[in-house]
Backbone as CSV, one residue per row, in Angstrom:
resi,resn,N_x,N_y,N_z,CA_x,CA_y,CA_z,C_x,C_y,C_z
1,MET,47.929,34.526,16.822,46.596,34.488,17.418,45.823,33.313,16.830
2,ALA,45.411,32.391,17.697,44.632,31.244,17.247,43.188,31.654,17.032
3,ALA,42.598,31.154,15.968,41.217,31.493,15.668,40.261,30.770,16.605
4,ILE,39.110,31.379,16.874,38.041,30.722,17.622,37.491,29.585,16.757
5,LYS,37.380,28.427,17.308,36.838,27.294,16.566,35.319,27.394,16.518
6,LEU,34.760,27.392,15.310,33.313,27.492,15.152,32.678,26.116,15.265
7,ASP,31.581,26.034,15.997,30.911,24.742,16.107,29.978,24.523,14.916
8,LYS,29.524,23.297,14.769,28.683,22.936,13.632,27.365,23.698,13.645
9,LYS,26.884,24.032,14.829,25.623,24.767,14.922,25.750,26.128,14.256
10,GLU,26.871,26.814,14.481,27.085,28.130,13.875,27.200,28.015,12.362
11,LEU,27.855,26.968,11.880,28.035,26.798,10.440,26.711,26.572,9.719
12,GLY,25.695,26.168,10.465,24.400,25.919,9.848,23.421,27.062,9.990
13,THR,23.880,28.200,10.536,22.972,29.328,10.741,22.758,30.109,9.451
14,LEU,21.643,30.842,9.439,21.331,31.672,8.281,22.357,32.786,8.117
15,ARG,22.800,33.375,9.216,23.737,34.488,9.118,25.082,34.034,8.548
16,PHE,25.511,32.814,8.886,26.769,32.316,8.324,26.622,32.111,6.816
17,ALA,25.465,31.605,6.401,25.206,31.447,4.967,25.170,32.802,4.271
18,GLN,24.581,33.803,4.933,24.523,35.153,4.357,25.910,35.758,4.244
19,LEU,26.760,35.497,5.226,28.135,35.996,5.175,28.869,35.417,3.973
20,ARG,28.730,34.120,3.771,29.409,33.479,2.638,28.862,33.990,1.305
21,GLU,27.545,34.138,1.234,26.932,34.597,-0.018,27.319,36.043,-0.318
22,HIS,27.321,36.889,0.708,27.640,38.304,0.514,29.082,38.486,0.053
23,MET,29.994,37.693,0.621,31.413,37.862,0.319,31.897,36.959,-0.804
24,GLY,31.117,35.933,-1.160,31.568,34.988,-2.157,32.675,34.093,-1.630
25,TRP,32.670,33.820,-0.321,33.711,33.009,0.314,33.350,31.525,0.292
26,GLY,34.378,30.694,0.237,34.197,29.275,0.459,34.081,29.011,1.949
27,LEU,33.780,27.766,2.305,33.586,27.425,3.716,34.837,27.701,4.538
28,ALA,35.995,27.237,4.060,37.228,27.392,4.833,37.580,28.863,5.046
29,GLN,37.409,29.686,4.014,37.743,31.106,4.136,36.808,31.798,5.113
30,ALA,35.515,31.486,5.049,34.553,32.106,5.958,34.828,31.703,7.406
31,VAL,35.121,30.424,7.623,35.429,29.947,8.977,36.676,30.639,9.505
32,GLY,37.707,30.734,8.670,38.954,31.354,9.109,38.797,32.834,9.425
33,MET,38.105,33.580,8.541,37.955,35.013,8.743,37.124,35.312,9.993
34,LEU,36.006,34.609,10.149,35.141,34.851,11.303,35.831,34.426,12.590
35,GLY,36.490,33.273,12.566,37.178,32.790,13.761,38.284,33.721,14.216
36,LEU,39.062,34.249,13.282,40.136,35.178,13.633,39.581,36.515,14.130
37,PHE,38.503,36.979,13.500,37.887,38.237,13.937,37.390,38.111,15.378
38,TRP,36.715,37.018,15.682,36.250,36.804,17.059,37.425,36.716,18.026
39,ALA,38.464,35.980,17.646,39.614,35.804,18.539,40.286,37.140,18.834
40,GLU,40.491,37.954,17.801,41.164,39.244,17.983,40.339,40.181,18.856
41,THR,39.048,40.305,18.558,38.226,41.248,19.319,38.029,40.787,20.759
42,ARG,37.902,39.499,20.972,37.705,39.011,22.340,38.995,39.108,23.143
43,ALA,40.140,38.889,22.498,41.413,39.007,23.201,41.648,40.428,23.699
44,HIS,41.109,41.414,22.969,41.267,42.807,23.363,40.056,43.332,24.136
45,GLY,39.124,42.454,24.448,37.960,42.868,25.231,37.021,43.793,24.495
46,ILE,36.949,43.658,23.162,36.133,44.568,22.358,34.709,44.047,22.233
47,GLU,33.774,44.807,22.773,32.356,44.533,22.566,31.744,45.586,21.648
48,GLU,32.198,46.835,21.778,31.706,47.925,20.941,32.889,48.787,20.498
49,ALA,32.825,49.279,19.267,33.876,50.150,18.745,33.371,50.802,17.470
50,SER,34.059,51.840,17.015,33.707,52.473,15.756,34.119,51.568,14.602
51,GLN,33.595,51.869,13.428,33.925,51.066,12.250,35.414,51.114,11.961
52,ALA,36.018,52.285,12.081,37.450,52.409,11.814,38.267,51.571,12.778
53,ASP,37.864,51.540,14.052,38.606,50.750,15.033,38.415,49.256,14.807
54,LEU,37.196,48.855,14.441,36.949,47.433,14.188,37.771,46.924,13.015
55,LEU,38.077,47.800,12.057,38.872,47.383,10.896,40.231,46.845,11.310
56,SER,40.774,47.329,12.436,42.092,46.869,12.867,42.055,45.428,13.375
57,TYR,40.871,44.883,13.604,40.751,43.503,14.076,40.305,42.547,12.969
58,VAL,40.017,43.078,11.794,39.651,42.221,10.659,40.928,41.662,10.044
59,PRO,41.032,40.348,9.856,42.266,39.740,9.337,42.455,39.940,7.839
60,ALA,42.369,41.185,7.396,42.602,41.547,5.994,42.879,43.039,5.957
61,ALA,43.598,43.495,4.931,43.999,44.887,4.856,43.308,45.604,3.699
62,GLY,43.260,46.935,3.789,42.779,47.751,2.686,41.320,47.482,2.346
63,LEU,41.033,47.460,1.050,39.666,47.253,0.576,39.124,45.895,0.997
64,ALA,40.008,44.891,1.039,39.557,43.557,1.448,39.056,43.575,2.883
65,GLY,39.742,44.332,3.755,39.295,44.438,5.143,37.978,45.178,5.264
66,GLU,37.836,46.279,4.515,36.582,47.040,4.541,35.428,46.180,4.026
67,SER,35.688,45.421,2.965,34.646,44.560,2.411,34.256,43.464,3.392
68,ALA,35.265,42.876,4.074,34.972,41.821,5.048,34.138,42.355,6.202
69,LEU,34.454,43.566,6.677,33.680,44.146,7.770,32.251,44.432,7.328
70,GLN,32.078,44.897,6.095,30.727,45.124,5.583,29.951,43.808,5.501
71,GLY,30.667,42.733,5.150,30.014,41.431,5.121,29.562,40.989,6.503
72,LEU,30.387,41.246,7.520,30.022,40.908,8.896,28.818,41.723,9.359
73,VAL,28.756,42.984,8.919,27.610,43.823,9.267,26.353,43.333,8.550
74,ALA,26.490,43.021,7.263,25.335,42.570,6.482,24.763,41.265,7.034
75,ALA,25.632,40.389,7.550,25.178,39.101,8.071,24.679,39.194,9.506
76,GLY,24.958,40.302,10.195,24.471,40.464,11.562,25.469,40.122,12.637
77,TYR,26.713,39.789,12.271,27.731,39.531,13.287,28.161,40.834,13.968
78,VAL,28.031,41.934,13.247,28.313,43.263,13.783,27.091,44.131,13.507
79,ARG,26.617,44.852,14.533,25.412,45.678,14.374,25.653,47.070,14.941
80,ALA,24.989,48.049,14.350,25.043,49.409,14.884,24.370,49.426,16.252
81,SER,25.033,50.047,17.224,24.499,50.056,18.592,23.470,51.151,18.817
82,GLY,23.400,52.119,17.889,22.477,53.237,18.060,23.092,54.418,18.774
83,SER,24.373,54.316,19.125,25.054,55.425,19.797,26.260,55.857,18.983
84,LYS,26.876,56.973,19.382,28.060,57.487,18.707,29.153,57.752,19.727
85,ASP,30.423,57.726,19.267,31.523,58.033,20.176,31.742,59.540,20.258
86,GLU,32.794,59.951,20.966,33.031,61.380,21.176,33.318,62.110,19.871
87,ALA,33.845,61.386,18.878,34.156,62.005,17.587,32.951,62.051,16.654
88,GLY,31.810,61.515,17.116,30.609,61.511,16.297,30.485,60.316,15.382
89,ASN,31.378,59.313,15.544,31.316,58.112,14.718,30.301,57.119,15.281
90,VAL,29.606,56.449,14.390,28.644,55.433,14.812,29.392,54.295,15.506
91,VAL,28.866,53.864,16.628,29.470,52.763,17.384,28.780,51.459,16.997
92,TYR,29.591,50.450,16.688,29.074,49.139,16.299,29.339,48.125,17.412
93,ARG,28.443,47.166,17.522,28.544,46.133,18.558,28.846,44.784,17.924
94,VAL,29.871,44.107,18.418,30.159,42.735,17.994,29.228,41.841,18.800
95,THR,28.147,41.405,18.167,27.029,40.812,18.913,27.438,39.621,19.767
96,ASP,28.281,38.749,19.254,28.636,37.544,20.008,29.693,37.803,21.067
97,ASN,30.231,39.008,21.134,31.241,39.321,22.136,30.651,39.878,23.419
98,VAL,29.362,40.216,23.401,28.744,40.783,24.596,28.794,39.726,25.710
99,GLY,29.577,39.994,26.718,29.755,39.047,27.820,30.922,38.107,27.598
100,ALA,31.139,37.654,26.357,32.199,36.683,26.092,33.576,37.299,26.282
101,ALA,33.763,38.534,25.795,35.068,39.183,25.926,35.407,39.394,27.397
102,ALA,34.406,39.783,28.195,34.649,39.997,29.624,35.040,38.702,30.317
103,LYS,34.439,37.598,29.901,34.778,36.300,30.499,36.219,35.912,30.187
104,ILE,36.644,36.186,28.963,38.031,35.869,28.603,38.987,36.705,29.441
105,GLN,38.690,37.996,29.606,39.540,38.850,30.414,39.570,38.360,31.862
106,ALA,38.435,37.880,32.365,38.385,37.357,33.731,39.250,36.109,33.856
107,ARG,39.218,35.258,32.827,40.041,34.051,32.852,41.521,34.408,32.849
108,LYS,41.884,35.425,32.085,43.285,35.850,32.050,43.722,36.406,33.402
109,ALA,42.846,37.217,34.015,43.170,37.784,35.319,43.345,36.677,36.350
110,HIS,42.486,35.675,36.287,42.580,34.549,37.211,43.883,33.789,37.002
111,ALA,44.262,33.606,35.746,45.505,32.888,35.450,46.703,33.655,35.986
112,ARG,46.686,34.997,35.844,47.793,35.792,36.362,47.885,35.697,37.878
113,LYS,46.717,35.738,38.544,46.718,35.635,39.999,47.203,34.261,40.452
114,ALA,46.782,33.227,39.732,47.218,31.877,40.084,48.720,31.745,39.919
115,GLY,49.250,32.363,38.855,50.698,32.314,38.653,51.440,33.045,39.743
116,ALA,50.927,34.207,40.158,51.573,34.972,41.227,51.537,34.201,42.534
117,ALA,50.416,33.527,42.817,50.308,32.746,44.044,51.294,31.596,44.046
118,SER,51.488,30.985,42.874,52.436,29.885,42.774,53.859,30.355,43.041
119,VAL,54.199,31.529,42.508,55.528,32.086,42.751,55.713,32.410,44.227
120,ALA,54.679,32.991,44.844,54.757,33.336,46.262,54.949,32.095,47.119
121,LYS,54.292,31.017,46.744,54.412,29.774,47.507,55.823,29.230,47.441
122,ARG,56.400,29.285,46.216,57.767,28.770,46.063,58.768,29.610,46.833
123,GLN,58.491,30.899,46.982,59.396,31.787,47.696,59.131,31.816,49.198
124,GLY,58.140,31.029,49.656,57.854,30.945,51.075,57.086,32.108,51.626
125,LYS,56.465,32.920,50.737,55.693,34.061,51.196,54.279,33.614,51.534
126,PRO,53.642,34.289,52.499,52.257,33.925,52.836,51.316,34.255,51.689
127,ARG,50.407,33.387,51.498,49.421,33.582,50.447,48.225,34.349,50.989
128,GLY,47.598,35.125,50.142,46.412,35.872,50.532,45.212,34.953,50.649
129,LYS,44.095,35.554,50.968,42.865,34.795,51.113,42.493,34.135,49.792
130,LYS,42.194,32.858,49.855,41.850,32.108,48.657,40.529,32.616,48.078
131,LYS,40.547,32.838,46.765,39.343,33.306,46.092,38.795,32.223,45.194
132,LEU,37.515,32.325,44.960,36.876,31.357,44.086,37.411,31.484,42.671
133,ALA,37.627,30.327,42.040,38.123,30.331,40.663,37.015,30.753,39.717
134,VAL,37.397,31.491,38.676,36.425,31.884,37.658,36.176,30.686,36.756
135,PRO,34.941,30.265,36.588,34.667,29.081,35.755,35.119,29.307,34.322
136,ALA,35.628,28.242,33.735,36.093,28.311,32.343,34.911,28.413,31.400
137,VAL,35.123,29.063,30.276,34.089,29.189,29.252,34.314,28.079,28.240
138,ALA,33.474,27.071,28.271,33.701,25.886,27.455,33.712,26.183,25.971
139,ALA,32.888,27.125,25.537,32.754,27.386,24.100,33.884,28.238,23.550
140,LEU,34.704,28.835,24.435,35.740,29.744,23.972,37.105,29.261,24.442
141,PRO,37.932,28.686,23.554,39.260,28.260,23.953,40.114,29.467,24.306
142,ALA,41.134,29.231,25.128,41.997,30.326,25.541,42.720,30.916,24.348
143,VAL,42.926,32.211,24.372,43.617,32.888,23.289,44.905,33.479,23.812
144,ALA,45.804,33.820,22.919,47.106,34.341,23.303,46.962,35.675,24.019
145,GLU,47.913,35.976,24.899,47.897,37.225,25.637,48.056,38.396,24.691
146,ALA,47.215,39.392,24.806,47.284,40.554,23.916,48.407,41.473,24.369
147,SER,49.019,42.172,23.444,50.101,43.090,23.758,49.568,44.411,24.289
148,LEU,48.277,44.674,24.065,47.673,45.913,24.543,46.923,45.663,25.833
149,ALA,46.679,46.717,26.582,45.908,46.594,27.804,44.480,46.201,27.480
150,PRO,43.810,45.487,28.409,42.421,45.097,28.144,41.559,46.307,27.828
151,GLY,40.765,46.189,26.752,39.882,47.265,26.355,40.525,48.302,25.456
152,ALA,41.865,48.225,25.275,42.524,49.203,24.410,42.257,48.867,22.955
153,VAL,42.325,49.861,22.107,42.088,49.685,20.683,43.410,49.794,19.945
154,ALA,43.745,48.794,19.153,45.003,48.809,18.421,45.031,49.977,17.452
155,PRO,46.172,50.668,17.335,46.241,51.808,16.420,46.103,51.373,14.976
156,LEU,45.413,52.170,14.190,45.225,51.854,12.781,46.463,52.240,11.992
157,GLN,46.860,51.387,11.057,47.964,51.710,10.176,47.479,52.662,9.097
158,PRO,48.254,53.708,8.787,47.816,54.639,7.740,47.722,53.927,6.401
159,PRO,46.691,54.212,5.613,46.540,53.544,4.319,47.635,53.967,3.352
160,THR,47.989,53.071,2.440,48.975,53.383,1.418,48.335,54.236,0.331
161,ALA,49.183,54.793,-0.542,48.659,55.605,-1.651,47.770,54.757,-2.550
162,TYR,48.139,53.512,-2.740,47.340,52.607,-3.579,45.977,52.340,-2.939
163,GLN,45.957,52.092,-1.628,44.692,51.852,-0.935,43.791,53.089,-0.983
164,LEU,44.398,54.264,-0.832,43.607,55.492,-0.923,43.033,55.673,-2.320
165,ALA,43.828,55.349,-3.339,43.348,55.477,-4.718,42.174,54.534,-4.959
166,CYS,42.266,53.319,-4.443,41.160,52.370,-4.588,39.918,52.882,-3.874
167,ARG,40.109,53.432,-2.688,38.975,53.954,-1.922,38.318,55.121,-2.655
168,HIS,39.148,56.036,-3.173,38.605,57.194,-3.885,37.905,56.778,-5.178
169,THR,38.439,55.760,-5.840,37.817,55.281,-7.076,36.449,54.682,-6.779
170,TRP,36.383,53.875,-5.727,35.077,53.300,-5.366,34.092,54.393,-4.988
171,GLU,34.531,55.353,-4.190,33.631,56.421,-3.755,33.127,57.231,-4.949
172,ALA,34.008,57.516,-5.919,33.603,58.269,-7.104,32.579,57.487,-7.920
173,TYR,32.834,56.202,-8.094,31.913,55.345,-8.839,30.581,55.228,-8.113
174,ALA,30.629,54.962,-6.803,29.399,54.765,-6.030,28.555,56.031,-5.980
175,SER,29.205,57.193,-5.839,28.464,58.463,-5.789,27.764,58.735,-7.119
176,ALA,28.494,58.532,-8.222,27.895,58.748,-9.539,26.768,57.752,-9.791
177,TYR,26.965,56.521,-9.344,25.955,55.468,-9.521,24.674,55.814,-8.759
178,GLN,24.850,56.312,-7.534,23.681,56.667,-6.724,22.933,57.848,-7.328
179,ARG,23.668,58.826,-7.855,23.008,59.962,-8.505,22.229,59.513,-9.738
180,GLN,22.771,58.540,-10.457,22.156,58.096,-11.706,20.961,57.175,-11.467
181,THR,21.061,56.304,-10.478,20.044,55.265,-10.285,19.227,55.421,-9.011
182,GLY,19.716,56.235,-8.076,19.026,56.346,-6.789,19.385,55.232,-5.830
183,GLN,20.296,54.344,-6.230,20.708,53.221,-5.389,22.229,53.163,-5.333
184,LEU,22.757,52.628,-4.234,24.188,52.381,-4.151,24.509,51.060,-4.838
185,PRO,25.650,50.952,-5.499,26.016,49.684,-6.136,26.386,48.641,-5.095
186,ALA,26.212,47.383,-5.448,26.605,46.299,-4.551,28.122,46.301,-4.404
187,ARG,28.589,46.078,-3.189,30.034,46.016,-2.955,30.379,44.671,-2.339
188,ASN,31.314,43.989,-2.932,31.742,42.684,-2.456,33.172,42.432,-2.904
189,ALA,33.635,41.220,-2.718,35.016,40.903,-3.070,35.281,41.101,-4.558
190,LYS,34.299,40.788,-5.401,34.484,40.931,-6.851,34.630,42.398,-7.239
191,THR,33.741,43.260,-6.735,33.825,44.674,-7.096,35.107,45.308,-6.558
192,ASN,35.553,44.886,-5.383,36.820,45.398,-4.855,37.982,45.030,-5.769
193,ALA,37.970,43.796,-6.274,39.036,43.354,-7.171,39.009,44.145,-8.479
194,LEU,37.811,44.434,-8.982,37.697,45.206,-10.221,38.190,46.643,-10.034
195,VAL,37.879,47.239,-8.893,38.373,48.589,-8.599,39.901,48.584,-8.562
196,ALA,40.466,47.564,-7.927,41.925,47.467,-7.854,42.535,47.356,-9.250
197,GLN,41.915,46.574,-10.139,42.412,46.444,-11.509,42.341,47.782,-12.247
198,LEU,41.262,48.516,-12.033,41.100,49.810,-12.713,42.195,50.785,-12.278
199,VAL,42.497,50.815,-10.993,43.546,51.699,-10.483,44.900,51.304,-11.056
200,GLN,45.149,50.013,-11.154,46.413,49.547,-11.706,46.567,49.934,-13.169
201,ARG,45.478,49.955,-13.908,45.550,50.236,-15.341,45.538,51.725,-15.668
202,LEU,44.808,52.526,-14.883,44.666,53.944,-15.210,45.460,54.865,-14.286
203,GLY,45.934,54.354,-13.176,46.703,55.188,-12.261,45.867,55.776,-11.144
204,HIS,46.557,56.253,-10.119,45.889,56.743,-8.918,45.031,57.974,-9.174
205,ASP,45.488,58.858,-10.039,44.787,60.131,-10.230,43.604,60.031,-11.185
206,GLU,43.766,59.249,-12.268,42.740,59.241,-13.307,41.629,58.218,-13.058
207,ALA,41.923,57.145,-12.354,40.924,56.090,-12.151,39.633,56.613,-11.522
208,PRO,39.688,57.424,-10.441,38.423,57.927,-9.866,37.629,58.782,-10.845
209,GLN,38.316,59.601,-11.628,37.619,60.500,-12.558,36.985,59.723,-13.714
210,VAL,37.700,58.722,-14.202,37.151,57.907,-15.287,35.963,57.089,-14.787
211,ALA,36.043,56.595,-13.555,34.943,55.804,-12.984,33.671,56.645,-12.875
212,ALA,33.811,57.895,-12.440,32.644,58.784,-12.336,32.111,59.147,-13.720
213,PHE,33.008,59.358,-14.684,32.610,59.697,-16.053,31.843,58.551,-16.705
214,TYR,32.232,57.335,-16.384,31.643,56.143,-17.011,30.161,55.987,-16.675
215,VAL,29.807,56.236,-15.418,28.408,56.067,-14.996,27.542,57.107,-15.703
216,GLY,26.515,56.663,-16.376,25.664,57.548,-17.150,26.000,57.556,-18.623
217,HIS,27.014,56.785,-18.998,27.384,56.702,-20.420,26.197,56.154,-21.209
218,PRO,25.808,56.805,-22.320,24.600,56.400,-23.050,24.754,55.151,-23.912
219,ASN,25.944,54.639,-24.047,26.117,53.411,-24.827,25.219,52.314,-24.250
220,PRO,24.316,51.758,-25.057,23.388,50.733,-24.535,24.095,49.531,-23.901
221,TYR,25.292,49.227,-24.370,26.038,48.098,-23.790,26.296,48.330,-22.308
222,TYR,26.531,49.573,-21.922,26.749,49.912,-20.517,25.429,50.204,-19.811
223,ALA,24.592,51.040,-20.448,23.363,51.507,-19.796,22.387,50.368,-19.520
224,ASN,22.236,49.449,-20.479,21.290,48.347,-20.285,21.703,47.420,-19.152
225,ARG,22.979,47.405,-18.846,23.484,46.580,-17.737,23.688,47.397,-16.467
226,VAL,23.273,48.674,-16.506,23.378,49.608,-15.377,24.853,49.798,-14.981
227,TRP,25.684,50.074,-15.948,27.071,50.484,-15.770,27.861,49.596,-14.803
228,PRO,28.022,48.330,-15.138,28.769,47.431,-14.257,30.267,47.713,-14.314
229,LEU,30.954,47.397,-13.240,32.386,47.652,-13.170,33.188,46.768,-14.121
230,ASP,32.721,45.549,-14.374,33.503,44.671,-15.251,33.590,45.236,-16.670
231,ALA,32.515,45.905,-17.138,32.550,46.517,-18.465,33.511,47.708,-18.483
232,LEU,33.556,48.455,-17.392,34.483,49.581,-17.314,35.929,49.095,-17.349
233,VAL,36.219,48.053,-16.595,37.582,47.517,-16.585,37.952,46.969,-17.959
234,LYS,37.011,46.313,-18.610,37.260,45.764,-19.948,37.619,46.870,-20.936
235,ASP,36.934,48.008,-20.856,37.145,49.114,-21.794,37.860,50.284,-21.119
236,ALA,38.737,49.997,-20.183,39.359,51.049,-19.374,40.066,52.105,-20.219
237,GLU,40.907,51.678,-21.141,41.687,52.641,-21.918,40.818,53.446,-22.897
238,PRO,39.914,52.814,-23.653,39.017,53.623,-24.502,38.144,54.582,-23.694
239,MET,37.693,54.149,-22.522,36.877,55.034,-21.688,37.710,56.204,-21.180
240,ARG,38.968,55.953,-20.888,39.860,57.025,-20.441,40.051,58.043,-21.567
241,THR,40.131,57.559,-22.802,40.260,58.458,-23.948,39.029,59.343,-24.088
242,GLN,37.848,58.761,-23.928,36.611,59.539,-24.013,36.532,60.553,-22.871
243,TRP,36.961,60.136,-21.686,36.963,61.068,-20.543,37.879,62.253,-20.815
244,ALA,39.078,61.974,-21.347,40.029,63.048,-21.623,39.496,64.004,-22.694
245,ALA,38.750,63.441,-23.661,38.179,64.257,-24.736,36.846,64.886,-24.343
246,LYS,36.333,64.492,-23.168,35.041,64.999,-22.673,33.908,64.681,-23.651
247,VAL,33.952,63.492,-24.237,32.932,63.062,-25.193,32.595,61.598,-24.906
248,ARG,31.296,61.321,-24.773,30.843,59.944,-24.624,30.405,59.440,-26.002
249,VAL,31.120,58.471,-26.511,30.877,57.970,-27.860,29.901,56.797,-27.808
250,THR,28.785,56.917,-28.526,27.810,55.832,-28.626,28.010,55.094,-29.941
251,PRO,27.467,53.885,-30.084,27.584,53.176,-31.365,26.990,53.975,-32.521
252,GLN,25.881,54.670,-32.258,25.256,55.471,-33.302,26.171,56.627,-33.729
253,ALA,26.794,57.273,-32.743,27.697,58.377,-33.057,28.918,57.879,-33.818
254,ALA,29.435,56.724,-33.408,30.597,56.157,-34.092,30.249,55.810,-35.535
255,GLN,29.036,55.244,-35.742,28.607,54.898,-37.102,28.416,56.156,-37.949
256,ALA,27.829,57.191,-37.354,27.636,58.446,-38.083,28.970,59.080,-38.461
257,ALA,29.929,59.008,-37.547,31.254,59.565,-37.825,31.932,58.792,-38.947
258,ALA,31.760,57.462,-38.934,32.356,56.646,-39.989,31.733,56.962,-41.345
259,GLN,30.404,57.136,-41.344,29.726,57.471,-42.595,30.162,58.834,-43.111
260,GLN,30.300,59.809,-42.195,30.739,61.142,-42.588,32.155,61.097,-43.164
261,SER,33.013,60.300,-42.501,34.384,60.174,-42.989,34.415,59.544,-44.374
262,HIS,33.575,58.512,-44.573,33.509,57.851,-45.872,32.998,58.826,-46.946
263,TYR,31.985,59.638,-46.574,31.418,60.597,-47.518,32.453,61.641,-47.913
264,GLU,33.177,62.168,-46.943,34.183,63.181,-47.236,35.321,62.611,-48.066
265,ALA,35.714,61.375,-47.799,36.776,60.749,-48.591,36.318,60.550,-50.035
266,ARG,35.036,60.187,-50.208,34.506,59.982,-51.554,34.452,61.314,-52.308
267,ARG,34.036,62.395,-51.619,34.010,63.712,-52.242,35.411,64.149,-52.673
268,ALA,36.380,63.891,-51.820,37.751,64.283,-52.158,38.261,63.504,-53.353
269,ARG,37.898,62.225,-53.429,38.326,61.401,-54.557,37.709,61.889,-55.863
270,LEU,36.413,62.229,-55.808,35.724,62.714,-56.991,36.289,64.046,-57.433
271,ALA,36.644,64.894,-56.444,37.219,66.195,-56.789,38.571,66.026,-57.490
272,ASP,39.352,65.047,-57.035,40.637,64.782,-57.641,40.481,64.294,-59.080
273,GLU,39.374,63.588,-59.305,39.105,63.048,-60.650,38.422,64.063,-61.535
274,GLY,38.102,65.244,-60.989,37.466,66.299,-61.762,35.999,66.079,-62.029
275,ILE,35.404,65.288,-61.206,33.975,65.012,-61.393,33.153,65.963,-60.545
C-alpha cells in the first residue's frame, strides 16, 4: 500500500505539529505514519469506525498502534463523531476522509467499468450507453486495490500475551495514578516503551501489580516527581521486593532500620564482652 503524499501546506499546519509533539516523532516518521493511515482508510472507504476497528488501519502494532491512534485523535486527524455503534462503542470520524474515501471508491468503480468495456470491445460485443467519466481527485493519488469489499472493516488480529501484559500494566498504573492525583498520566511513545521494559523485567503477571503498588509510594524521590515511569523502571527489582513484602520503604525508614541494626549489634558486642 503506497502512502498518501502529504503536501507542504499540511506539513505546516498546527495539527501536524501537535501530532509530532504528542508522539515525539521526527518529520519522516510523522509523514510516513499519517500517509499510510490515510491510504489504508481511504482504500477501504473508511470515514467512520470504532476505535478498535481504526486500530487495524494504523501502520503499527500493539501499544505502538494504540499510542499512534491516540496521537491522531489528540491532533484532530480523528475525532469522536458523537454517536455509538450497535455494540455501544464510540464511533470516530477520520476527518480528512469525509468525501475523499467515496471519491476513491468511485474512481475504482470507473476503472473497473472502463476495463470491462475495453474487454467487450475486443471481443466484438456491443457496448452499453457511454457514461460520464468520474473526475480524478488531484490531491489523492491512486491506491492499490483493497482485498476487502468497499466499506468492509479488516478483522483485528488477537493481541499476544505480551501485548496484553503491556496493556494491563498501563491500565493498572494509570488507574492508580488517577486515584492518587485526580489526573490520568500522559501517554506517548516514551511511556509505552517504559511499560514494555517493565513487563520484560518483571514478567506478565507481576508487572501490573508492581506498577499499581508503586503509585503512592511515600519516598520523596518518587512522590516529588509524581511517580514517573522511568523511576519505576530504574528501581523495578527493589520495588518488586517491596511489593512482595507489602512494605513501602522510605529513606527515613531505611535509616531508622540501619540505626536499629547498628544499636542491636553494639548491644550484642557489649554483652559478649561482659559489659
